[in-house]
C-alpha positions as CSV (number, residue, x, y, z in Angstrom):
1,M,-9.2,132.3,28.7
2,L,-10.3,130.5,32.0
3,P,-6.5,130.5,33.0
4,R,-6.3,134.6,32.6
5,V,-9.2,135.1,34.0
6,S,-8.7,133.0,36.8
7,M,-5.0,134.3,37.6
8,A,-7.1,137.5,39.2
9,F,-8.3,135.8,41.5
10,N,-6.2,135.6,45.1
11,L,-6.7,132.5,46.8
12,T,-4.2,133.1,49.1
13,A,-4.3,136.7,51.2
14,P,-0.5,138.4,50.9
15,T,0.9,138.4,54.1
16,S,3.7,139.7,54.3
17,G,4.9,139.9,50.8
18,A,4.3,136.7,50.4
19,Y,1.4,134.2,49.8
20,T,0.2,132.2,53.4
21,K,-2.8,132.1,54.6
22,N,-5.8,129.6,52.2
23,L,-8.8,130.9,51.5
24,L,-9.6,128.1,49.0
25,P,-13.2,126.3,50.8
26,T,-13.2,122.4,52.9
27,S,-15.8,121.4,52.7
28,G,-16.9,119.8,49.1
29,N,-20.4,121.0,49.7
30,T,-19.6,125.0,49.9
31,R,-18.0,126.7,46.4
32,L,-15.1,128.9,45.5
33,A,-15.5,132.5,46.1
34,P,-15.4,134.9,44.2
35,G,-17.8,133.9,41.9
36,N,-19.1,131.6,43.4
37,Y,-18.1,127.8,41.6
38,V,-18.5,124.7,42.5
39,I,-16.0,123.4,43.1
40,S,-14.9,120.2,40.9
41,G,-12.1,118.2,43.0
42,H,-8.8,118.5,44.3
43,H,-5.4,117.6,43.2
44,Y,-2.4,117.2,45.2
45,F,1.0,115.5,45.5
46,T,1.4,112.0,47.3
47,D,5.6,112.1,47.1
48,S,7.2,113.9,44.4
49,T,6.6,112.0,41.6
50,T,3.1,111.1,41.7
51,P,0.8,113.4,41.4
52,Y,-3.5,112.7,42.9
53,F,-7.1,114.2,41.6
54,T,-9.9,113.4,43.2
55,L,-13.4,114.7,41.7
56,D,-15.2,112.6,44.2
57,T,-17.1,115.6,45.7
58,D,-19.7,115.1,48.3
59,S,-22.4,114.8,44.8
60,L,-20.6,113.7,42.5
61,K,-18.5,110.9,42.5
62,L,-16.1,109.7,39.3
63,G,-13.4,108.8,40.6
64,V,-9.4,109.5,42.3
65,I,-6.2,109.3,39.8
66,P,-3.1,108.9,40.8
67,C,-0.8,109.5,38.0
68,A,2.8,109.6,36.3
69,K,3.6,112.4,33.5
70,N,3.6,110.6,30.1
71,A,4.8,114.2,27.8
72,A,5.9,117.7,27.9
73,V,5.7,121.0,25.8
74,S,6.0,124.5,26.9
75,A,3.3,126.7,27.4
76,P,3.5,128.9,24.1
77,A,5.5,132.1,24.6
78,D,3.0,134.4,24.9
79,A,0.5,132.4,28.0
80,P,-0.7,134.5,30.4
81,K,2.0,134.7,33.6
82,G,1.5,134.6,36.9
83,Q,0.4,136.7,40.1
84,L,3.5,138.0,40.8
85,G,4.4,137.6,36.8
86,E,5.9,134.3,36.8
87,K,5.9,132.4,33.7
88,A,2.9,130.2,32.5
89,V,4.1,126.0,34.2
90,P,4.8,123.3,31.0
91,W,1.8,121.6,29.3
92,L,1.1,118.0,30.2
93,K,0.0,114.6,30.0
94,L,-0.1,112.4,32.7
95,T,-1.9,108.5,32.8
96,A,-2.8,106.8,35.7
97,K,-0.5,104.3,37.7
98,E,-2.6,101.9,40.4
99,G,-4.9,102.6,42.5
100,A,-7.1,104.5,39.7
101,T,-10.6,104.6,39.8
102,G,-13.6,105.2,38.4
103,R,-12.6,104.6,34.7
104,L,-10.3,107.6,34.8
105,Q,-6.6,107.1,32.3
106,E,-5.6,110.4,31.9
107,V,-5.3,114.1,33.0
108,Y,-4.3,117.0,30.7
109,R,-2.7,120.3,32.0
110,V,-2.9,123.3,28.9
111,E,-3.9,126.7,29.0
112,T,-1.3,127.3,32.1
113,A,-1.5,130.5,33.3
114,G,1.8,131.8,35.6
115,G,3.0,128.9,37.7
116,S,7.2,128.7,37.1
117,A,9.4,128.6,40.6
118,P,11.2,132.2,40.5
119,S,14.7,131.8,39.3
120,T,15.8,132.5,43.2
121,C,15.1,130.6,46.8
122,A,16.2,134.5,48.1
123,G,14.5,136.2,50.4
124,M,11.7,133.3,50.2
125,P,9.8,131.5,53.2
126,A,11.2,128.1,53.6
127,S,7.6,127.1,52.3
128,F,6.4,128.9,49.7
129,Q,3.1,128.4,46.9
130,V,2.7,129.3,43.4
131,E,0.0,130.1,42.4
132,Y,-1.1,128.7,38.8
133,S,-4.0,128.4,36.5
134,A,-4.9,125.4,34.2
135,Q,-7.6,123.8,32.7
């Protein structure tokens, strides 16, 4: 349910049809508008195959976890679409790689909404983002 609801929030501002301006707060002390939600961590990639999660915030230190994909399954056919109508990304099980802290061992991406890459990049800017939500 939460991924479906969260897709209603634009975390980037539209500019000429593409989403380019990041509206996410940069400080761990701030909250995510419009719902005043506490930020629980950040996720990014350190290279093309290593998703990295940091669950250390200014108020809570849970650890960091570089990951490797362990398993994947397609999202259900009725999974919520993204803001631009894209299909939901697959559900994943990720396992810790060397460097994980705080006893973190696994990350699961489930209940996804949106996020699939477009079928073609024709007409897209050289760099763009496809928003998705997951539990």
